[in-house]
C-alpha positions in Angstrom: -20.5 -20.0 32.6 -19.0 -16.1 30.5 -16.8 -16.2 34.0 -15.7 -20.0 33.1 -15.2 -18.8 29.7 -13.3 -16.0 30.4 -10.9 -17.7 32.8 -10.1 -20.7 30.5 -9.3 -17.6 27.9 -7.0 -16.0 30.2 -5.3 -19.6 30.8 -4.7 -20.5 26.9 -3.0 -16.8 26.6 -0.8 -17.2 30.0 0.6 -20.3 28.3 0.9 -19.2 24.9 3.0 -16.6 26.1 5.2 -18.4 27.9 5.5 -20.9 25.2 6.7 -17.7 23.4 8.8 -16.6 26.5 10.7 -19.9 26.9 14.0 -20.1 25.2 14.1 -22.7 21.7 16.1 -25.3 23.7 13.4 -25.3 26.4 10.9 -24.5 24.8 10.5 -28.6 23.4 10.7 -30.1 27.2 7.3 -29.2 27.9 3.8 -30.2 26.7 0.7 -27.6 26.8 -0.1 -29.7 29.1 2.8 -29.6 31.3 2.1 -26.0 31.2 -1.4 -25.7 31.8 -0.3 -27.9 35.2 2.4 -26.0 36.2 0.4 -22.6 35.5 -2.7 -23.8 38.2 -0.2 -25.0 40.8 1.6 -21.8 40.5 -1.7 -20.2 40.8 -2.2 -22.4 44.1 0.8 -21.6 45.2 0.4 -17.6 44.8 -3.3 -17.7 46.7 -2.2 -20.3 49.0 1.4 -19.0 50.5 0.0 -15.7 51.0 2.9 -13.4 48.7 0.4 -11.9 46.7 -0.9 -10.2 50.3 2.5 -8.6 50.6 3.0 -4.5 50.3 4.1 -3.3 47.5 7.5 -1.7 47.3 7.6 2.0 46.2 6.9 0.9 42.2 4.0 -1.1 43.0 6.1 -4.6 42.9 6.2 -7.4 45.3 9.0 -9.3 45.4 8.1 -13.2 44.7 11.0 -15.6 45.2 11.0 -17.0 42.0 13.4 -19.9 42.6 10.9 -21.2 45.9 8.4 -21.3 43.0 10.3 -23.4 40.6 11.5 -25.7 43.8 7.7 -26.2 44.6 6.8 -26.9 40.8 9.6 -29.2 40.4 8.5 -31.2 44.1 4.2 -31.2 43.4 5.4 -32.0 39.4 6.8 -35.2 40.5 4.5 -36.1 43.1 2.0 -36.1 40.6 3.8 -38.0 38.5 4.1 -35.4 35.7 7.6 -34.8 35.1 10.9 -34.7 36.9 12.0 -31.4 35.5 15.2 -28.9 36.2 14.9 -26.2 38.4 16.5 -24.0 35.2 13.7 -24.9 33.2 11.2 -24.1 35.8 12.8 -21.2 36.5 12.3 -20.4 32.9 8.3 -21.1 33.2 8.2 -19.1 36.8 9.7 -15.5 34.7 7.3 -16.6 32.0 4.2 -16.5 34.1 5.2 -13.5 36.3 6.3 -11.5 32.6 2.9 -12.4 31.3 1.5 -11.2 34.6 2.6 -7.6 33.9 
């Protein structure tokens, strides 16, 4: 049960960071529920795609194609009838998620 609370708290912190990261004109386009949803879709993508299994470069970073992630988010959000977000707006969400991870 403690692990579930820890994961929920980490999700909450991630979403709060993403909200603060988004530019003002983009921030209003996403509800908290949208951001939780997009966060979950990104985690599923990162786990299922193997992108996190890459060998890090000399500085310890792995290459993540943010445009590809934004495209996955756009497609899945539309399929799940969450919203029809623009790729530009979703790129901000992806970048916010990755910045939080650092």
